N, C-alpha and C positions, 0 to 999 in steps of 0.2 A: 097616764104614767103607768105603765105595764104591772101587771100583778106578780108576785114571787111565782117562779116557776115551781109549782107543787100540784100534785095530783093526789087527793084525797082518797079515791078509791085504793091507792096503793097501802097508804095508811092503814085502811079499813081492812085490809087483807093481810095485814102483817100480824103475824103470830107471835111474833118476840117482842115487840116495842123496845126495841134495844135502844133506842134515842132517849127513854126514860129509865128503863131498868139498870142501866150501865151507868147511870149518872151518879158520880162520887160525892156529889153533895145534897141530894133530895133523895129521900127514902121513900119507898112504896110498899104499903102493907101486902101488896099482892099485885100481879100482872095484871090482874081485872082493874085493882084501882088506878093503875097505869094508864090502861086503854080508856078508862073514861076520864082521865085527865087529857089524854091528847087528843079525844075526840072533842072535848070544849074547845081546845086550842084550834083546833081545824075548823070548828063552825063560829069561830070568833067569839066565844062566851068567855067569862072569867074563868081562871084555873088558878090554884095556890102555884101552879109551878113558874106563871108570870113574874109572881113576888119573890119568891124562892131561889131562881134561876140564878147562877154566879156569871152568866155569858161568860161560859169558857169555850165556847165553840165544840165542846167534845162529840154532841150528839150529832154533828154533820158527820163526824167520823164514823160515830157508832151505828148510824143508819144504813142498813143493807141495801137500801134501795136507790141511793143517790138522791133521796127527795126532799132535800133542804129544810129539815126540821129546824133547824136554828133560826135560818133566814125568816122562816114565819113565825116563830116564837117571837123575835125583834120585832115583827110587823104587827102582831096583836098586842105588844106592849105598848106600843107607839099609838095605835088606834086606841087604846082602852086609856092612854093618859099615864101609864105607869110609867114611873122614871126609877132606874136601879140606883140612882145616884143623886142627890139633893139637886134640885134645881139651880140653886146659885152656883153650884160646882159646874153642872152640864153649862149654863150661860158662859161662864167665864171662858172654858174650853172653845165654846164655839166661837168666841171673841178672838180667842188666842190663836187658833188654827184656821181661822179666816184666810181666803187669798189675799194677797197682798197688792197682786198688781205690778210687781216691780221687776219683773224678768225682763231682759231683751235677749232677741235672737241671737244665736252663735253657732258656729260650726263646729260640729264633734267628730270624733275618730272612734272607730270600732275599736274594743268593745266600750259601749256607752253603759256607764253604771249609775243608776239612780238611788241616790241615798234619802229622796222622799222628802221628808219634813225635819231629816237629821244632818243639816250640814256640818254640825260640829264633828261629824264622825269620817267627815271627808279623807282625815288622814290615814284612814284604815285602808284606804286604796292607793297600796304602795309596793314597791319591789316587783320582782319580775314576775308576782303573780299576777298582776295587775299592768303587764308592761304594756305602756302606750294607751292606756284608758282614758277616756273622757267622763268627769262626774257631773252632774247634774243634780240640782236638788233645791228645795224651799217649799214655802207653804201653798205656791202657786202649783206645785206637783204634788202635793199631797194625796196621799192614795184614800183617804178618810175612811178607812176601816174600823178605826176606834170608835166608830160609833154605834157598829154593834154595842158594845157595850154600855151605850147610855140611851138605847131604845128611841133611835134618830135616825131610822131608813130613810126617810124624806133627804136628809142632809146628804147622805150617801148619794140619792139620787141625783140631788142638784149640781154635787160639786165634783163629783167623779169625772162626767163628761166633760167639765172644763179643764180638768188637769189633764186628762188625755187629749184634748186639742192642743194644750200648749207644750206637752211633750213632743206632740208631731209637728206643730207650727212652729216652734221655735228652735227646736233641735233636730229631729230625725229626718223629717221630710227634704227639708232644704241639705241636708248632707247625705242624701241618698243610702239612707242607712233603715232598716226595716225590724230592727230589734232591738231590744234593752234587756240588759242585766239588772232583776231586783235584788239589792242588797238584802233585803232581809223578808220573810215570809208573806209579811202583811201587804207589801205591792204585788208580789208574785199571786196572792188568794186574792187580792181585788180585781186583777186584770183576766183571772181565769176564773174562778169559782163563783165571785160575787157578780163579777159582768156578765157569766152567762145566768145565772139565777135573776138577776135584774134587768134582762134583755138590754144591756149596754154594751155597744158595738167597740171593739178594741182594734185597732189597724195596725197594729205592730206586734210584733212575737215577745212576749214576756220570757225571759230566761231566769229560773232560778239560780240564786247564788252557789248553791251545791253543784247544779250541773257545771255551771262555767268552772268552778274550781275542779272538779274531778276532772274534767279534759284538759284543764290546765297542768293538774299534777302528771300527767303523763308524758307532756312533753319536757316535764322538767324534775323527771324521775331520779334523774343522775345527781341532782343538788339535796335530795332529801335526806336530812338526818334525824333518825326516827325520836321520837318524843320518848318511848319506852316509859311510859307511865299510863296510871289508872285514870280516866275522866269520867266526870259525870255531866251528861249533857242536860240541861235545863231546856225540856223542848215546849217552846211557845204555843199560846192557843191558835194562834193564824196557822200552826204547822198542821193544824187539823182539817184545814182545807186543803193541804195539797201531801197527804200522808205519805203518797208514794217516794217522795224527796228523803224521807228517812232511811231508807235503804241505800239511796245516794250518799248520804252522810256516813252510814256504817263504811261503806266504800273509800271515802276520804280517810276517815280514822283508821283504816288498816294501811293504807297507804302511806300515813306519816307515822304509823307504831303508836298510835294512841287506844288505848283499850278499854272500849266501852263495855265495863261487865255488867252482868243483869242486877238491876236493883227493883226495889220496890214500886218507886213511883216514876216510872219512865215507860216511854212508847204509850201504848193504847192507855196505861195507868198514870200518865204524867200528870203531877197537879199543877195548879195554878201558882206561880209565884208568889202571889199575896199581893201584888199590885193593885189589881181590879177591885176587889173587896176593900182594900184600903179607901180607894177613891169613892166607894160605895158606904164609907164610913161602917163597915163591918170589921172593926178594930181586932177583935177576938179571931173571927176567922181568919184575917190577915195573918195574925202573930201565929196560929196553929199550922198554915200551911207554910209558913216560912220555917219553922222548926222543925216539920216532917221532912221538908226538902233535904235541910242541911244535916239533918241527923241520918237519913237514908244516904247522902253522898258521903258521910263520915264513915258509914257501916262499912263501905265497899273500900276504905280506903284512896278515896279519889285525890289526885294531888291537882288537879283542875276542875273548877266549873265552867263549861263551855256554853255560851250563850248564841243565839242569833236574833235574839229581839233587843233593842237597846232600851226598851222600859223594863223588860225581865233584870237586866243586867244593873239598870238603874237602883232597881226594888231591890234586889239581892247583894250586890256586890260587897258593900262593907260587911254584911254580917257572914258572907262567904268566907271572906278573906279575914275577919276575926277569928273562925274556926279553923286556918291553917288551910285553907283551899283557896288556890289562886283565880280569880275570875279573870274571864278572857273569852274574846268574841271568836267565832269560827274561823275566819279570815285569818286573826292575829295569830292564833294558833299554827296555822298552816306555814304563815310567813315566818314565824318563830322554828318551825322543822325544816324550812328553806335554808336556815342559817342567814337569815337577814332582819 
């Protein structure tokens, strides 16, 4: 099993230790303290970071050298037997999300949209935005990136190649299609960032949903009815693996007349939705994050809270709505702007 792509000499030469110093959940007395803890992680020793980490992915984006600090941290958590969430919860999740072996081969048409393990969201692939699209989904196509929250890199290494094989052998290859639209960031992050760091080969081209929508809007520009409202985007942790797509999302918002005004907890300073610490039974922190996010959205007069992560939406939707802000997925907001 190949090691995580990581160069310790790059970390040693780093003067800023941004991966830790920019963390919004762990505090360090000084940059030297952060350097000491980072060295412990690199050397496979115990560090308090392994216990205090919220597993929000942000250090992947903060690292100026693209040296995979978060993937290495999760590797160290697993090596030392540290579980961010209680073992019964982990074991239940592993059983629930395991492959079912129930998919059968089928011809698909371009564009192929992968809903991963969320078939209940297949109805979101609708209207002129997704005209002629084929939808695939199921546990046997699950991207498995969620195990980064549970210190289970081995599960990612074991299951992701099977998902890739199923995507190719059951759908893409026989349909002579070589690319796939990833409906949310987690799949795209798996087949790009994670696959590259873990040495997993991906024989198809993953297309981020934002790339797909942005291009489609150019063809549908005459149908757009501007939203003309302030929106707050709840940026998911997995978007830290593809931060370049956040600018593409800005382009989408511009095209549909949705105003993403500056606020405290957005972009590089985005906070976790609260779902992860809830799963880790850190309820006080989960409540704090939920409150901070919602109050931040209210402070800018947001009419919509826009999500691209089903888990974030499930975590926050009720509270967001109770505060007078409409929860909605990116794709549904665009469909609304198209008058459909």
